[in-house]
C-alpha positions as MATLAB code, in Angstrom:
seq = 'MAQIPDKAAILEWIAAHPTQTSKRDIARAFGIKGAARIDLKRVLKELEGEGHLEKRRKTYRDPDKLPPVSVLEVTAPTGDGDLYARPLEWQGEGPEPKILMVPRASDPALGANDRILARLTEVKGEAHAYEARLIRRIGANPLRILGVFRKGSEGGRIVPVDKGPAKEWIVPEGSTHGAQDGELVEAEHAGPKSRMGLPKARIVERLGDPSAPKAVSLIAIHQHGIPDHFPDEVIAEADAMKPADLGEREDLTDMPLITIDPSDARDHDDACFAHPDTEDKSNEGGHIIWVAIADVAHYVRPGTALDREAKTRGNSTYFPDRVVPMLPDRLSGDLCSLHEGVDRACIAVRMQISPKGELLSHSFTRGLMRSPASLNYEEVQAAMDGRVSERLEDLMDPVIRPLYAAYEALVKGREERQPLALDLPERKIILDDSGKVQSVAFRDRLDAHKLIEEFMVLANVAAGEALVAKKQPLLFRVHEEPSPEKLEALRETAQASGLVLAKGQVLQTRHLNRLLEQAAGTDHAELINISTLRSMTQAYYGPKNFGHFGLALKTYAHFTSPIRRYSDLIVHRALVTAHCWGDDGLTPEDIERLEPTGEHISQTERRSMTAERDTTDRYLAAFLSDRVGNEFSGRISGIAKFGVFVRMDETGADGMVPMRALGREYFHYDRDSQTLMGADTGRIISIGQRVLVRLAEATPITGGLLLELLELDGEAVEPAPHHGGSGYKGRPPKRKERRAKGKANAKKRKVSRQRKAK';
ca = [
     -49.205    8.095  -32.396;
     -46.415    6.119  -30.410;
     -47.659    3.056  -28.295;
     -47.887    3.327  -24.752;
     -45.134    1.092  -23.204;
     -46.097   -1.581  -20.267;
     -45.007   -1.297  -16.982;
     -41.818   -3.376  -17.103;
     -40.682   -1.650  -20.223;
     -41.042    1.795  -18.255;
     -39.438    0.315  -14.910;
     -36.398   -1.107  -16.940;
     -35.893    2.206  -18.573;
     -35.790    3.895  -15.275;
     -33.725    1.464  -13.923;
     -31.077    1.701  -16.613;
     -31.090    5.286  -17.003;
     -31.480    6.627  -13.086;
     -30.613   10.139  -13.890;
     -32.978   10.420  -16.852;
     -36.403    9.571  -14.491;
     -38.991   12.488  -14.982;
     -41.569   12.052  -17.085;
     -40.038   14.151  -20.044;
     -37.228   12.425  -20.202;
     -39.521    9.036  -20.161;
     -41.513   10.222  -23.033;
     -38.948   11.475  -24.762;
     -37.065    7.637  -24.533;
     -40.181    5.959  -25.937;
     -41.221    8.862  -28.591;
     -44.593    9.695  -26.794;
     -46.238   12.994  -27.312;
     -49.215   15.280  -27.225;
     -51.965   13.717  -25.881;
     -50.579   10.218  -25.322;
     -48.582   12.116  -22.595;
     -51.754   11.930  -20.310;
     -51.697    8.174  -20.633;
     -48.141    7.917  -19.657;
     -48.960   10.057  -16.276;
     -51.699    7.741  -15.725;
     -49.077    4.455  -15.808;
     -46.883    6.179  -13.706;
     -49.309    6.971  -11.477;
     -50.533    3.128  -10.961;
     -46.880    2.364  -10.687;
     -46.450    4.559   -7.857;
     -49.806    3.599   -5.937;
     -48.455   -0.135   -6.561;
     -45.377    0.941   -4.505;
     -42.824    0.356   -7.638;
     -42.027    4.038   -7.674;
     -41.593    6.749   -5.468;
     -41.756   10.461   -6.688;
     -39.582   12.712   -5.856;
     -39.853   16.083   -7.225;
     -40.401   15.362  -10.986;
     -38.915   12.514  -11.020;
     -40.042    8.680  -10.229;
     -37.647    6.784   -7.561;
     -37.507    3.225   -6.166;
     -39.094    3.044   -2.794;
     -37.421    0.954   -0.029;
     -37.277   -2.291   -2.269;
     -35.533   -2.534   -5.170;
     -37.327   -2.990   -9.030;
     -37.495   -6.112  -10.690;
     -34.583   -4.737  -13.146;
     -31.989   -2.443  -11.574;
     -28.653   -1.154  -12.178;
     -25.847   -2.516  -10.065;
     -22.415   -2.100   -9.685;
     -20.566   -5.157   -9.134;
     -17.767   -5.305   -6.308;
     -14.990   -7.444   -5.910;
     -15.012  -11.004   -6.072;
     -14.811  -12.854   -2.296;
     -12.259  -15.071   -0.963;
     -14.216  -17.795   -2.261;
     -14.793  -16.086   -5.442;
     -18.633  -15.196   -5.131;
     -19.479  -12.337   -6.984;
     -21.997   -9.327   -5.514;
     -22.936   -5.866   -6.073;
     -24.712   -3.061   -4.708;
     -27.367   -0.930   -6.294;
     -26.742    2.355   -7.561;
     -29.847    4.872   -6.513;
     -30.370    3.003   -3.510;
     -33.313    5.754   -2.039;
     -34.721    3.388    0.906;
     -34.033    4.944    4.749;
     -32.012    1.609    5.827;
     -28.719    0.407    4.413;
     -28.582   -0.872    1.109;
     -29.102   -4.475    0.322;
     -26.839   -6.991   -0.224;
     -27.194   -8.665   -4.099;
     -25.560  -11.928   -4.789;
     -25.052  -12.280   -8.937;
     -25.886  -15.473   -9.872;
     -23.978  -16.046  -13.635;
     -25.020  -18.221  -16.225;
     -22.886  -19.976  -18.434;
     -22.917  -17.748  -21.270;
     -22.377  -14.871  -19.228;
     -19.609  -12.833  -20.060;
     -16.555  -12.648  -17.136;
     -17.503   -9.356  -14.516;
     -15.353   -7.802  -12.526;
     -15.363   -5.189   -9.909;
     -16.479   -1.760  -10.542;
     -18.468   -2.760  -13.731;
     -21.776   -1.567  -14.170;
     -24.506   -3.691  -15.096;
     -28.256   -4.260  -15.949;
     -30.010   -7.099  -14.254;
     -32.861   -8.788  -13.150;
     -33.381   -9.184   -9.607;
     -35.540  -11.853   -7.485;
     -36.065  -11.144   -3.641;
     -34.798  -13.799   -1.375;
     -35.274  -14.862    2.400;
     -33.142  -16.383    4.959;
     -30.033  -15.538    3.430;
     -27.281  -13.528    3.948;
     -27.871  -11.510    0.785;
     -31.255   -9.577    0.154;
     -31.637  -10.202   -3.561;
     -30.056  -12.498   -5.973;
     -29.363  -10.979   -9.551;
     -28.956  -12.179  -13.342;
     -26.954  -10.056  -16.012;
     -28.961   -8.376  -18.718;
     -26.462   -6.500  -20.210;
     -23.272   -4.850  -19.119;
     -23.616   -1.059  -19.132;
     -20.050    0.143  -18.417;
     -17.224    0.549  -15.838;
     -18.093    2.301  -12.732;
     -17.866    6.011  -12.794;
     -14.851    7.768  -11.192;
     -14.672    7.858   -7.397;
     -13.043   11.233   -5.957;
     -12.487   12.101   -2.331;
     -12.316   15.458   -1.640;
     -13.663   18.699    0.758;
     -17.251   19.582   -0.207;
     -17.442   23.776   -0.243;
     -21.161   24.809    0.014;
     -22.717   27.210   -2.552;
     -25.783   28.381   -3.336;
     -27.183   25.788   -6.062;
     -25.189   22.572   -4.401;
     -21.560   23.310   -4.054;
     -18.095   22.142   -5.317;
     -15.756   19.807   -4.355;
     -12.013   20.003   -3.900;
     -10.020   16.419   -4.354;
      -7.597   15.869   -1.845;
      -5.405   14.547   -4.732;
      -2.193   15.883   -5.402;
      -1.850   17.722   -8.873;
      -3.916   19.978  -10.995;
      -6.480   21.378   -8.462;
      -9.766   20.666  -10.707;
     -12.861   20.892   -9.194;
     -16.104   19.290   -9.301;
     -19.443   20.630   -9.582;
     -22.234   18.955   -7.163;
     -25.713   19.970   -8.429;
     -28.059   20.754   -5.984;
     -30.236   17.085   -4.883;
     -27.016   15.690   -5.186;
     -25.117   16.845   -2.178;
     -26.178   13.817    0.126;
     -26.444   16.237    2.654;
     -23.196   17.064    3.062;
     -22.131   20.576    5.249;
     -19.480   22.788    3.995;
     -16.333   21.950    4.817;
     -16.823   18.145    5.260;
     -14.500   15.410    3.573;
     -16.800   13.276    1.348;
     -16.653   10.848   -1.384;
     -18.527   11.317   -4.733;
     -18.404    9.774   -8.202;
     -18.723   11.324  -11.789;
     -22.066   12.171  -12.972;
     -22.877   13.249  -16.209;
     -21.571   15.699  -18.754;
     -19.425   18.821  -17.901;
     -20.959   21.885  -16.319;
     -21.374   25.546  -17.877;
     -18.102   26.364  -16.552;
     -16.346   23.117  -18.228;
     -16.018   21.530  -14.522;
     -17.199   17.913  -14.590;
     -20.110   17.231  -12.414;
     -20.093   14.665   -9.530;
     -22.816   13.592   -6.830;
     -21.766   12.840   -2.819;
     -22.022    9.340   -1.918;
     -20.497    9.086    1.428;
     -20.058   11.743    4.178;
     -16.878   11.016    6.175;
     -16.895   14.280    8.719;
     -14.237   17.201    9.414;
     -10.863   16.942    7.331;
      -8.919   18.672    9.789;
      -9.866   16.430   12.626;
      -7.087   14.899   14.652;
      -5.832   11.455   12.856;
      -8.423   12.465    9.587;
      -5.187   11.936    7.773;
      -5.138    8.406    7.832;
      -9.053    8.013    7.413;
      -8.439    9.826    3.694;
      -5.739    7.226    2.993;
      -7.938    4.548    3.529;
     -10.933    5.656    1.829;
      -8.913    7.038   -0.830;
      -7.491    3.331   -1.388;
      -9.978    1.389   -0.679;
      -8.842   -0.149    2.108;
     -11.495   -2.583    4.410;
     -11.252   -1.124    7.691;
     -14.135   -3.004    8.827;
     -15.057   -6.454    9.898;
     -18.106   -7.862    9.508;
     -20.294   -9.030   11.832;
     -19.482  -13.315   11.128;
     -16.149  -12.354   10.805;
     -16.171  -10.317   14.447;
     -18.560  -13.499   15.445;
     -16.197  -16.226   14.412;
     -12.829  -14.507   16.198;
     -15.020  -14.082   19.476;
     -15.553  -17.740   19.654;
     -12.353  -18.691   19.439;
     -10.816  -20.316   22.499;
      -7.201  -20.643   23.256;
      -5.320  -23.982   22.520;
      -4.175  -26.815   24.627;
      -1.142  -29.063   24.226;
      -2.718  -32.025   22.383;
      -0.626  -33.276   20.041;
       1.720  -30.147   20.218;
       5.447  -30.630   21.009;
       5.774  -29.162   24.633;
       8.007  -26.206   24.418;
       7.015  -24.234   27.275;
      10.329  -24.413   29.369;
      12.017  -22.727   26.327;
      13.031  -19.134   26.925;
      11.663  -17.999   23.848;
      11.423  -14.087   24.204;
       9.854  -11.546   21.867;
      11.389   -7.911   21.043;
       9.483   -5.849   19.381;
       8.884   -1.557   19.030;
       8.081   -0.463   22.587;
       4.610    0.824   21.135;
       3.798   -2.981   19.772;
       0.369   -4.485   20.162;
       1.094   -8.024   18.878;
       3.996  -10.235   19.114;
       3.723  -12.825   16.195;
       7.643  -13.833   16.628;
      10.146  -14.963   19.175;
      13.224  -16.419   19.211;
      16.256  -18.168   21.591;
      19.576  -19.050   20.396;
      22.509  -21.162   22.511;
      26.082  -22.929   21.416;
      25.724  -26.084   19.673;
      27.148  -28.462   22.014;
      25.502  -31.894   20.317;
      27.418  -31.874   16.821;
      31.017  -32.011   17.458;
      32.039  -31.052   14.095;
      30.211  -27.689   14.243;
      32.253  -26.329   17.300;
      31.204  -22.607   17.464;
      28.251  -22.891   15.691;
      24.649  -22.564   16.962;
      21.142  -23.733   17.372;
      18.506  -20.822   16.564;
      15.201  -21.824   17.401;
      12.328  -18.973   15.907;
       8.629  -19.513   17.109;
       5.806  -18.088   15.074;
       2.128  -17.824   16.335;
       0.323  -20.546   14.814;
      -2.699  -18.419   13.142;
      -3.442  -21.812   10.995;
      -4.867  -22.971   13.974;
      -7.653  -19.967   14.610;
      -8.276  -19.230   10.770;
      -9.415  -22.248    8.922;
      -9.762  -22.554    4.967;
     -13.206  -21.674    3.939;
     -14.226  -19.871    7.116;
     -15.728  -16.079    7.154;
     -12.033  -15.159    9.025;
     -10.212  -16.498    5.743;
     -12.443  -14.922    3.154;
     -11.552  -11.491    5.159;
      -8.298  -12.239    5.653;
      -7.727  -12.828    1.933;
      -9.390   -9.962    0.831;
      -7.320   -7.619    2.925;
      -4.177   -9.378    2.208;
      -2.348   -7.966    4.865;
      -2.663   -5.249    7.692;
      -1.919   -1.243    6.776;
       0.197    0.894    9.345;
      -0.351    4.554   10.064;
       1.251    6.651   12.275;
      -1.801    6.568   14.111;
      -3.475    3.515   13.647;
      -3.134   -0.081   12.460;
      -6.123   -1.624    9.947;
      -5.465   -5.260   10.792;
      -5.649   -8.126    8.911;
      -7.224  -10.111   11.520;
      -9.365   -9.037   14.713;
      -8.366   -7.911   17.891;
      -9.194  -11.373   19.547;
      -6.635  -12.809   17.052;
      -3.831  -10.397   16.673;
      -3.706   -8.611   19.975;
      -4.779  -11.927   21.955;
      -4.830  -15.204   20.860;
      -2.331  -15.327   18.169;
       0.208  -12.857   20.102;
       3.071  -14.192   21.919;
       2.097  -12.413   25.139;
       4.734  -12.659   28.081;
       4.025  -15.590   30.787;
       0.895  -17.092   28.742;
       0.743  -20.439   26.889;
       0.706  -20.058   22.966;
       0.157  -22.141   20.172;
       3.032  -21.779   17.911;
       5.226  -23.162   14.364;
       8.476  -23.201   15.481;
      11.722  -23.777   13.217;
      15.187  -25.243   15.308;
      17.515  -24.135   12.680;
      21.628  -25.025   12.964;
      23.969  -22.793   11.835;
      28.200  -22.616   11.346;
      30.500  -20.335   12.953;
      30.486  -18.835    9.335;
      26.520  -18.162    9.833;
      25.730  -21.137    7.381;
      22.608  -22.701    7.535;
      23.319  -26.574    7.840;
      19.774  -28.112    8.778;
      16.505  -27.057   10.166;
      13.137  -28.983   11.475;
      10.166  -27.694   11.958;
       7.718  -28.594   14.958;
       4.258  -27.581   15.515;
       4.316  -26.430   19.475;
       3.075  -24.723   22.923;
       5.290  -22.151   24.205;
       5.306  -19.531   26.912;
       6.947  -16.315   26.109;
       9.421  -15.359   29.777;
       9.671  -12.240   28.503;
       7.902   -9.502   26.037;
      11.195   -6.990   25.445;
      11.435   -4.144   23.439;
      14.841   -3.240   20.918;
      15.885    0.265   23.033;
      15.801   -2.062   26.325;
      17.901   -4.979   24.815;
      20.234   -2.646   23.149;
      20.935   -0.579   26.147;
      21.580   -4.032   28.306;
      24.230   -5.426   25.120;
      25.813   -1.564   25.510;
      26.286   -2.137   29.601;
      22.939   -0.603   30.911;
      21.031   -3.681   32.030;
      17.769   -3.133   33.533;
      16.621   -4.938   36.792;
      14.527   -7.104   34.594;
      16.812   -8.132   32.172;
      19.432   -8.996   34.723;
      18.758  -12.628   34.989;
      18.145  -12.741   31.267;
      21.111  -11.732   29.809;
      23.581  -14.834   30.575;
      21.095  -17.301   29.492;
      19.002  -15.747   26.615;
      20.751  -12.265   25.189;
      24.052  -12.954   24.807;
      23.447  -16.365   23.061;
      21.334  -14.243   20.480;
      23.708  -11.846   20.025;
      26.475  -14.462   19.515;
      24.656  -16.339   17.056;
      23.333  -13.148   15.115;
      27.431  -12.158   14.921;
      27.992  -15.426   13.082;
      25.153  -14.693   10.770;
      26.476  -11.340   10.202;
      29.459  -12.917    8.620;
      27.262  -15.217    6.929;
      25.487  -12.007    5.340;
      29.154  -10.209    4.645;
      29.614  -13.665    2.722;
      26.195  -13.532    0.759;
      26.309   -9.744   -0.037;
      22.838   -8.857    0.024;
      21.963   -5.639   -1.681;
      22.879   -2.797    1.101;
      21.004    0.545    0.548;
      21.559    3.055    2.896;
      18.317    4.821    2.781;
      16.990    5.983    6.202;
      13.570    5.648    7.349;
      11.621    8.275    8.870;
       9.478    8.591   12.316;
       6.543   10.499   12.418;
       5.595   11.294   16.202;
       1.937   12.235   17.310;
       0.875   13.945   20.219;
      -2.344   12.924   22.374;
      -4.672   15.058   20.224;
      -3.322   13.441   16.789;
      -0.835   16.328   15.391;
       2.459   15.707   14.621;
       4.769   16.490   17.535;
       8.011   15.912   15.604;
       9.744   13.925   12.985;
      12.912   12.000   13.233;
      14.809    9.193   11.280;
      14.405    5.820   12.996;
      17.592    4.705   14.350;
      18.888    1.228   13.232;
      20.562   -0.939   16.166;
      21.689   -4.119   16.261;
      18.662   -5.407   18.378;
      16.716   -4.479   15.305;
      19.542   -5.992   12.376;
      19.577   -9.093   14.750;
      16.296   -9.541   14.557;
      15.874   -9.438   11.114;
      18.329  -11.875   10.375;
      16.839  -14.688   12.457;
      13.950  -13.560   10.631;
      15.421  -13.989    7.093;
      17.315  -16.895    8.146;
      13.630  -18.646    9.452;
      11.710  -17.385    5.930;
      14.599  -19.191    3.767;
      14.389  -22.550    6.143;
      10.488  -22.558    5.386;
      10.963  -22.180    1.671;
      13.746  -24.820    1.725;
      11.555  -27.374    3.978;
       8.790  -27.060    1.957;
      10.283  -27.206   -1.869;
      12.309  -30.882   -0.366;
       8.617  -31.740    0.487;
       7.911  -30.636   -2.736;
       4.447  -28.833   -1.357;
       3.158  -26.088   -3.328;
       3.747  -22.668   -1.773;
       3.461  -18.862   -2.048;
       7.365  -17.571   -2.390;
       8.358  -14.310   -1.821;
      10.235  -13.261   -5.200;
      12.600  -10.863   -6.228;
      13.394  -10.393   -9.893;
      17.150   -8.790  -10.989;
      16.467   -5.511  -12.797;
      15.791   -5.306  -16.421;
      18.760   -4.246  -18.626;
      17.146   -1.253  -19.311;
      16.731   -0.158  -15.831;
      20.228   -1.429  -15.078;
      21.404    0.776  -17.687;
      20.048    3.891  -16.220;
      21.925    3.073  -12.969;
      25.168    2.688  -15.071;
      24.518    6.142  -17.025;
      23.812    7.795  -13.690;
      27.139    5.987  -11.750;
      29.159    7.096  -15.107;
      27.853   10.923  -15.087;
      28.835   10.852  -11.106;
      32.502    9.639  -11.569;
      31.708    6.147  -10.605;
      31.760    2.756  -12.128;
      29.443    0.041  -12.095;
      30.977   -2.625  -15.017;
      29.001   -4.193  -17.486;
      29.823   -7.154  -19.650;
      29.089  -10.054  -16.198;
      26.131  -11.689  -14.684;
      24.440   -8.864  -12.534;
      25.095   -9.759   -8.499;
      24.221   -7.692   -5.689;
      27.299   -7.905   -4.652;
      28.303   -5.074   -7.881;
      25.947   -3.092   -6.643;
      27.323   -2.868   -3.276;
      30.587   -2.117   -4.607;
      28.741    1.174   -6.384;
      27.742    2.046   -3.066;
      30.362    1.636   -1.484;
      32.173    3.891   -4.058;
      29.286    6.934   -3.568;
      29.511    6.216    0.491;
      30.694    9.734    2.200;
      30.299   11.559   -0.925;
      28.077   13.860   -2.080;
      26.850   11.505   -4.648;
      25.652    8.945   -1.673;
      22.101    9.571   -1.787;
      21.818    9.546   -5.342;
      23.481    6.245   -5.936;
      21.284    4.716   -3.289;
      18.128    6.286   -4.423;
      18.820    5.172   -8.180;
      19.830    1.468   -7.040;
      16.538    1.471   -5.203;
      14.448    2.506   -8.428;
      16.707    0.265  -10.821;
      15.218   -2.676   -8.558;
      11.980   -4.333   -9.675;
       9.066   -4.364   -7.548;
       8.960   -7.973   -5.569;
       5.775  -10.164   -5.452;
       4.340  -13.239   -4.540;
       3.836  -16.208   -6.631;
       3.988  -20.113   -6.842;
       6.993  -20.506   -8.812;
      10.081  -20.054   -7.448;
      12.728  -17.046   -9.297;
      14.675  -16.714   -6.317;
      15.419  -13.012   -4.142;
      17.506  -11.096   -5.907;
      17.957   -8.172   -3.479;
      18.694  -10.947   -0.799;
      21.031  -12.752   -2.657;
      18.805  -15.914   -1.954;
      17.773  -18.796   -4.159;
      14.618  -19.735   -1.995;
      12.647  -17.482    0.136;
       9.211  -17.732    1.443;
       7.667  -15.415    3.738;
       6.822  -17.367    7.169;
       7.009  -14.968   10.166;
       4.570  -12.789   10.232;
       0.898  -14.361    9.592;
      -0.872  -12.448   11.858;
      -0.323   -9.315    9.016;
       0.249  -10.944    5.897;
      -1.767  -13.759    4.518;
       1.046  -15.054    2.415;
       2.608  -16.429    5.925;
      -0.933  -18.029    6.434;
      -0.154  -20.035    3.076;
       3.148  -20.994    4.007;
       1.731  -22.233    7.270;
      -0.102  -24.007    5.774;
       1.724  -25.692    3.567;
       3.873  -26.771    6.503;
       0.766  -28.294    7.948;
       0.134  -29.996    4.992;
       3.847  -31.517    4.150;
       4.396  -32.471    8.021;
       0.536  -34.133    8.410;
      -0.043  -31.803   11.676;
      -4.034  -31.829   11.043;
      -6.774  -30.715    8.569;
      -6.249  -27.104    8.877;
      -3.416  -27.345    5.774;
      -3.672  -26.140    2.424;
      -6.700  -27.446    0.559;
      -6.919  -28.687   -2.957;
      -8.861  -25.086   -3.873;
      -6.189  -23.453   -2.027;
      -3.003  -25.184   -4.002;
      -5.163  -24.705   -7.419;
      -5.883  -20.741   -6.703;
      -1.952  -19.952   -5.445;
      -1.590  -17.963   -8.679;
      -4.124  -15.630   -8.455;
      -4.029  -15.497   -4.442;
      -0.418  -14.094   -5.194;
      -1.709  -11.886   -7.770;
      -4.037  -10.872   -5.685;
      -1.716  -10.288   -2.044;
       0.839   -8.498   -4.168;
      -1.582   -5.880   -5.796;
      -2.855   -5.342   -1.568;
       0.604   -5.074   -0.569;
       1.084   -1.896   -3.061;
      -2.357   -0.555   -1.875;
      -1.137   -0.289    1.860;
       2.353    0.732    0.716;
       0.857    3.775   -1.455;
      -1.767    4.533    1.267;
       0.832    4.332    4.065;
       3.375    6.843    1.708;
       0.440    9.250    1.084;
      -0.563    9.705    4.985;
       2.826   10.317    6.029;
       2.910   13.037    2.987;
       0.083   14.326    4.088;
       1.259   14.460    7.946;
       4.719   15.974    6.851;
       2.802   18.319    4.752;
       0.375   19.453    7.993;
       4.154   19.423   10.185;
       5.759   22.061    7.929;
       2.440   24.433    7.243;
       3.536   26.489   10.043;
       6.827   27.301    8.531;
       6.045   28.601    4.926;
       8.410   31.120    3.596;
      11.420   29.450    6.000;
      14.537   28.156    3.703;
      15.632   24.413    3.915;
      18.496   22.329    2.696;
      18.108   19.271    0.546;
      18.882   17.516   -2.501;
      17.064   17.085   -5.843;
      15.465   13.500   -5.774;
      13.767   13.776   -9.021;
      13.182   15.044  -12.643;
      10.274   15.485  -14.589;
       9.216   17.669  -17.670;
       7.068   19.848  -15.157;
       9.424   20.569  -12.516;
      12.512   19.342   -9.813;
      11.348   17.218   -6.678;
      13.399   18.198   -3.810;
      14.559   15.945   -0.557;
      14.648   17.958    2.107;
      17.606   17.070    4.856;
      15.745   17.877    7.822;
      12.449   15.993    7.808;
      13.192   13.722    4.563;
       9.848   15.290    3.130;
       9.674   15.784   -0.606;
       8.456   18.877   -2.317;
       8.164   20.049   -5.888;
       9.829   23.261   -7.478;
       7.315   23.605  -10.441;
       9.251   24.760  -13.817;
       8.131   28.204  -13.350;
      10.549   28.717  -10.294;
      13.360   27.453  -11.610;
      14.761   30.918  -12.485;
      14.336   33.295  -15.431;
      15.948   31.081  -18.294;
      13.999   27.959  -20.398;
      15.215   24.619  -19.357;
      15.147   21.564  -21.781;
      14.369   18.400  -20.267;
      16.122   15.246  -21.341;
      14.129   12.347  -20.304;
      17.059    9.991  -21.008;
      19.777   11.289  -18.375;
      17.299   13.082  -16.210;
      18.207   15.962  -16.258;
      17.362   19.857  -17.222;
      19.399   22.222  -19.649;
      19.135   25.835  -19.223;
      18.448   27.431  -22.691;
      21.011   30.788  -21.789;
      23.587   29.386  -18.937;
      24.130   25.716  -20.032;
      22.964   24.889  -16.307;
      22.593   21.432  -15.706;
      20.056   20.498  -12.871;
      20.460   16.881  -12.104;
      19.131   14.053   -9.315;
      21.362   14.189   -6.359;
      22.494   17.876   -6.676;
      22.672   20.184   -3.330;
      19.898   22.650   -3.015;
      18.771   25.206   -0.738;
      14.679   25.916   -1.248;
      12.146   28.446    0.336;
       8.839   26.417    1.081;
       6.179   28.865   -0.728;
       2.787   26.452   -0.005;
       2.203   23.380    2.124;
      -1.136   21.713    1.662;
      -1.803   19.224    4.092;
      -5.309   17.996    2.541;
      -3.336   16.549   -0.293;
       0.191   16.572    1.164;
       1.964   18.689   -1.434;
       4.938   21.119   -0.851;
       5.943   23.829   -3.345;
       9.069   25.203   -3.365;
      11.095   27.981   -4.364;
      15.069   27.286   -5.709;
      17.295   29.653   -4.124;
      20.646   28.042   -4.785;
      21.866   25.098   -6.526;
      25.527   23.704   -5.601;
      26.039   26.014   -3.822;
      25.198   29.067   -6.532;
      22.388   31.497   -5.870;
      19.830   31.017   -8.809;
      18.462   33.808   -9.822;
      14.499   33.866   -9.025;
      11.898   33.710  -11.412;
       9.763   37.104  -11.667;
       6.541   36.938   -9.529;
       4.282   38.629  -12.238;
       2.160   36.856  -14.745;
       5.082   36.127  -16.852;
       7.555   33.113  -17.108;
      10.570   35.262  -17.427;
      11.589   34.327  -21.176;
       9.405   34.355  -24.322;
       8.201   31.233  -26.223;
      10.925   28.748  -27.039;
      14.518   30.145  -26.947;
      16.498   30.646  -30.456;
      18.117   27.007  -31.561;
      21.233   29.171  -30.973;
      20.861   28.829  -27.433;
      19.782   25.212  -27.274;
      22.676   24.253  -29.250;
      24.906   26.264  -27.027;
      23.161   24.770  -23.711;
      23.602   20.816  -25.359;
      27.702   22.125  -25.943;
      27.988   23.317  -22.578;
      26.210   19.895  -21.210;
      28.307   17.907  -23.339;
      31.624   19.728  -22.557;
      30.812   18.656  -18.620;
      30.412   15.021  -19.399;
      33.326   14.835  -21.051;
      35.401   16.588  -18.091;
      33.696   13.898  -15.518;
      34.600   11.105  -17.931;
      38.561   12.350  -18.160;
      37.904   12.888  -14.314;
      36.358    9.115  -13.831;
      39.478    7.543  -15.878;
      41.971    9.494  -13.882;
      40.943    7.772  -10.850;
];
């Protein structure tokens, strides 16, 4: 007869196997059979009486306190490098306790989402309730899903919000977490597939009504794990901050440094002023440009809770209905915002430029400024176009016109430098008061926008150059040139369009700009712009200077937005250290961790970009959901094995024409040329072609749009049959495939002859 295990062994088993905690499961695990089960039942009763276990139905679970051995999920490291964990299967009434990992030298490295078995020790008087030592790693964190719960007779199902195959998840009874039908929920994978072949899940959090106003951005926040709640200690630190005084700062309060931002901006982190260069006689016709940036480093100091949280977030994330800020509003909307008429701490740079827009010299100072006006792009541009508002009358000659004069010089420098000049309109989603999409438009690109962009680029260059000259470590904004493979793909796309991207030379942005100029005004313009963008590498932050290819700059560091980017805060601290302005600069620990910090904030930036894009897709799908059945013009923006992506002209929304909706013939997918070839007609479907499509389905919860192809380059496409068939039987005969390839090659030869004739 098997020996009854001691209480510690039973607790360890229950903690390590939270889904197998019935008396039968425990007996099977320890090989206990027959009459010995009576003794096991007695031991379990004793553990229950001692408070180590709580019986729920026929299983034993932990009460309000965690058992000495528990299964934990490791969370992401904090800014200080501390590692915490959360208990799985927490059954207490209050919030789950915080657990600090205490590693030993012999322990393997742990990372976010690792599942571990750990021994816990309760602690008092600390921010965490338990300290944990690793027993063994169990495995990775189970897959998390976000979806809409549909209640059933025995539990229910979850319909995921992600695009793609609509695979549902079964939620067994007892794993619903009290979710109501139609609620948005977060769940995790739990156990083997159900009898219907669907995966099982258990709900871990209820997020409310998915159709409620402004729920779209909430979905993205949870789906991508963007922190949107500031810990109490962070808020307490921010609330305790006071405005900076002059002290040893340079007094810039008499300088008319104005802010120019969107009309709905809540924070203002950059201000500017310009005037003719009258001091340097050798620079006749040149300009002096001042750019002042909020001195966030004064408030967010290394090692503080504010700093740890800002580093964890990495950047602010912007949605049509809300902002998830990097810093609490006390800083981002108040003390670090350069509001009109109030004294604000800043780090400013004075830049001397030539009449041709060359940066001749620069110098930085830590100052105190007072902006005379907070302006928006539209009113500044209107004033320059002759429609001067009353409040801008006194600013035109001393402030506004000198800014534009300096900008005109920078335009000359830009034309000489030739940064990449992509023409890709940006969409703007306008919501009504209830959070529904009121309209979708493309943002205007005013000279006022370009002026501020050029000033900020110049200030970023100056910051990078100043720190390099002082041999001060920093984080650069790096954008490396395209890979040879991506460049060759772009060259083939250009060739197929009858355009030229020359070979055999060191690639410069001016070469790509020539290609874009060739395409401008033609049917290939959008295709070449999209293809050029896709050929680019992703920009990132790093301590090594590899230059910025897209801007055609040798040295570039983000300096101008420390309210919303942690990278800029690092650069500010580097300037503080390099100029010996105080004790709030870069610490030796910061310098030592520049590379992992750069990797982390590069990842958070990409996370925000993905979340923002997904949110835009969902808003567009909601906007178009009332127009299912309508026809739209557009261009093919992508080709895949399973279908064609179309960007619609009116809204810029991207929808998919699945392969089954392309027509009655079989299509061959050519990965290299990114084309589809019709097996019967030899029809070529490629990126950039004009199309007419019908909106077949719009799903706001996922952002998915399904389309039907009606016309291709003005020619009608025979619709696919709407019955269960596919319109063809199996793979077409080889002769049809050869015929299609022959027609495709003939078309390529024709394009080549046309290109040579030009």
